[in-house]
C-alpha positions in Angstrom: 21.2 16.5 -8.7 20.1 12.9 -9.2 22.5 10.0 -9.6 21.8 7.1 -11.8 21.5 5.1 -8.6 19.0 7.5 -6.9 16.8 4.6 -5.6 19.7 3.4 -3.4 21.4 6.7 -2.6 21.2 7.8 1.1 22.6 11.2 1.9 24.1 11.2 5.4 25.3 14.8 5.6 26.0 18.0 3.8 28.9 19.7 5.7 30.8 22.9 5.0 34.3 22.3 3.7 37.0 23.6 6.1 40.0 25.5 5.0 42.5 22.5 5.1 40.1 20.2 3.3 39.4 23.0 0.7 43.1 23.3 0.0 43.4 19.6 -0.5 40.3 19.5 -2.7 41.6 22.3 -4.9 44.8 20.2 -5.5 42.8 17.1 -6.4 41.5 15.9 -9.8 37.9 16.3 -8.4 38.1 20.1 -8.2 36.2 21.9 -11.0 36.8 25.6 -11.1 33.4 26.4 -12.6 31.5 24.9 -9.6 31.4 26.8 -6.3 31.9 23.8 -4.1 31.6 24.8 -0.5 30.3 21.5 1.1 31.0 17.8 1.4 28.0 15.5 0.6 28.6 12.2 2.3 26.3 9.3 1.2 25.8 5.6 1.3 25.1 4.1 -2.1 23.8 0.6 -2.9 25.7 -1.2 -5.7 23.4 -3.9 -7.2 25.2 -7.1 -7.9 24.9 -8.6 -11.4 22.8 -11.7 -10.6 19.2 -12.9 -11.0 18.2 -12.1 -7.4 18.3 -8.4 -6.5 21.2 -8.1 -4.0 23.2 -5.1 -3.0 26.6 -4.3 -1.6 27.2 -0.8 -0.1 29.8 1.9 -0.4 30.4 5.3 1.1 30.8 8.1 -1.5 31.9 11.7 -0.8 31.2 14.4 -3.3 32.2 18.1 -3.3 28.8 20.0 -3.4 27.3 23.4 -3.4 25.5 24.8 -0.4 22.2 23.6 -2.0 23.5 20.1 -2.2 24.2 20.1 -6.0 27.1 17.8 -7.0 28.6 16.0 -10.0 27.8 12.3 -9.4 30.4 11.4 -12.1 33.3 12.8 -10.1 33.3 11.7 -6.4 36.1 12.8 -4.2 36.2 9.4 -2.5 34.4 6.0 -2.8 35.0 3.2 -0.4 35.3 -0.4 -1.3 32.0 -2.2 -1.6 30.8 -3.7 1.7 28.3 -6.6 2.2 26.6 -5.1 5.2 24.9 -1.6 5.1 25.7 -1.1 8.8 29.4 -1.1 8.0 28.9 1.5 5.3 26.8 3.7 7.7 29.5 3.4 10.4 32.3 4.4 8.0 30.1 7.3 6.7 29.5 8.5 10.3 33.2 8.5 10.9 33.7 10.6 7.8 31.0 13.0 9.0 33.0 13.5 12.2 36.3 14.0 10.4 34.6 16.5 8.0 33.3 18.6 11.0 37.0 18.7 12.3 38.3 19.8 8.8 40.2 16.5 8.6 38.2 14.6 5.9 40.9 14.6 3.3 43.4 13.1 5.8 40.8 10.5 6.8 40.1 9.4 3.3 43.8 9.1 2.5 44.3 6.9 5.5 41.3 4.8 4.5 42.7 4.3 1.0 46.0 3.2 2.5 44.6 0.7 4.9 
């Protein structure tokens, strides 16, 4: 599935959702019963600033996805705050990839929202 921002959408990982994360997803507003979400799609997205010169900030987005990588771009599970430096977004995304592999992504995003 393409996002409206497909020119500046960089998929980092497509990782199977673990049991703990799946339970948390099913209890969230992001869960859509009609979609067989089995994976997390973790990506870095560019957010173009509204100014004459083309300039971007970056955010990490996490979407529930199918095993083929299909997802609903309108309903992310998590979006970080915008960051000025893409390296910071990549670093945060890499941390989320590690947490997802340990079935602890939902806990990590909750902690990130709090801090």
